[in-house]
Residue, then its C-alpha position, 0 to 999 in steps of 0.5 A: m520849182s524854179a532856181i529862185k525858190d528853190l534859194q528861197d527855201f534853202f535859206e529860209e532853213i539857214l534863216h530859222l538855224s540864226y534865229i536858234q543860234a540868236l536865241l541861245s545868245w540871247d539866253q546866255e546874256v539874259n538868263m545864264q549868270n554862271y561862267k562854267s556854263l559858258e563852255g558848253r553854250s560857247k560849242q553849241v554857238a560854234l557848231l551852229e555857225k558850223l552847219i550855217h557855213k556848211r550851208v550856204t557855202s555848198e555846190k547846191v547854192g552855187q549852181l543854184i545862183k548861176e541858175a537864177e541870174q538866168l531867170p528872165n522877169l525876175n521882180e524886185f524881191e527876187k532880184a534883191m533877194l537873189r543879190e543878198i543871197t549872192r553876197d553871203y554866198n561870194l563872202a562865206t566860201k573866203l572863209p575857213e569853216k575853222l576860223v567862222t567857227e573859232i570867231a563864234e566860240t571866242s565871242i561867247l567865252a570873251s563875254k565871260d572875261w568882259r562881265e568881270a573887266r567890267a565889275k571890276n574895273d580892269f581892263s587886263i581882265f579882258e586884255k588876252v582875250l580882246e587881242k584874240t579877237v581881233e587876230l581872228q578878225k584881221e584874218k576874216a579881213e585878210k580872207l575877205d580880202t573886199h578892199p585894198d584895206p582890212y578895215s574897209t572890208l569890216i566894214d562892208l560887213y554892216e555898212p555894205g558899199a562904206t569904207y573907212d575913207w568914205i565915212a572919214n570924208i563925212f565926220n572929218p569935216i564936222k569933228p572939229k565943229l563938234i568940238n567947239f561946240v561942246k567946249k562952248l557947251n562946258s563953259s557955259p554958265d546956263k546949265p540947267n540942274d541935272s543932278i537928278f540925273s545922277k542919283q541912284y533909284d530902285q532898281d525894280k522902279q527902275y524898270a517898272l517905268s521902263v516898262e510902263i514908257l515902252k507901252k505909251l510908246n506902243f510896243d507889242f509885248s504880244a511881239g516882244r519882249q524886254d529883260i535885264v542885262v548888263h549890256p543892252f541889245t535888241t535880238t530878232l529870234a523869228p519874225m514878231d519876236t524881237r527881245i529888247t534889254t536895258r540895264t537898272t544897275e546904271p544912274f538913271p537916264d541909263s534906264i530909260t535912255g537905253t530902253i528906248h534906243e532899244c524899243g527903235h531897234a525894235f521898232y524897225e524889226m517889227g515893221i518890216n515887210k511882211e512879206f520879207h519873213n523869213t527871207l534875207l530881206c527880213s532885216g535891217t538894211s544896214f547897221g547905220i540905218h537901224e542905229s539912226q532908228s534906235r537913235m532917232w526915238e532916243n535923242f529925239v522922241g526921248 
C-alpha cells in the first residue's frame, strides 16, 4: 500500500472524529437549552479536539507525507489531497495541545453567555468570555506565525492565501461608493412600502413556510434537515448529511432569508463530487467561496 493511500485512510478516521464533534455542536445549538449541561459538552468537544490534534500531529503523518512527496505520477486528486494534508499537518504541529483544547472548550462555554447577552441586550454578560476568546486567538496567531501580522495569519485559516492588505485593496476603493449609494437610497422619496417586513407572524407558520420554500428550491430532505436555533448555521455531519437551521423569533424576513441563505450553503456541501467524500477535499474550497454560494441564493434567488 502506498504512502498516499495510507494518508487517505488515516485522515478518513480523523474526518469521522471531526464529524462526531460537529454532531455534538449541532446538538448543543439545536437541542440543549439547559446551560448546566454545557460544561459537560465542552469537555466532550475538547476531548475530541485533543484526539484529532494528536492524530494530525503524529510522527506517522509526518513520515507518510515525506514518503508521499517522493511518489511519482500522482494524479490531480492525490496532489490536492496531499497539499491539504500537508497544510493541516504544518499548521497543527505549531499549536500546543493545551491551547487547542482550551479554544474548543471556551468556544462551547461562550455560547451560554452569548445567548444570555443577546436575550437581555446586555453586552457586559458576554464581554469577559469574548475577551478570553480574543486572547486565545491572539496566542494561536502568534504560534502559527504564517504572516507578518496576526490578523492575516488568522484570515489565512479561512481564506487560504488571503491577507489583510489583499482584502483591504479590494474593499477600500468601493467603500466610499457604497456609502454614497446607500445615502442616495435613504434620501430617495421613491420608497416601497415595506411595512409587511416589520410585522410579527406566528412562528409555526413562519417555519412551515420556510420548509415549503426549501421544497421549492429542491433541498434534499433525504440528505439533510432543518431545525430552529438562536442563530442560523449549516453543518455537515457526514457525506450526504447536511443540517441547516433557521430562526423564527425575528421580524418576518429573517426566517425566510436565513433559510434560503443556509440552503445555499447546503447546496454547496451536497454538490461536492462523491469521489471526494471522506477525504479532506470533501469541504468548501474556502469560506469566501462557500459564502458566495449562500449569498447568491439569498440575494439573487431569494
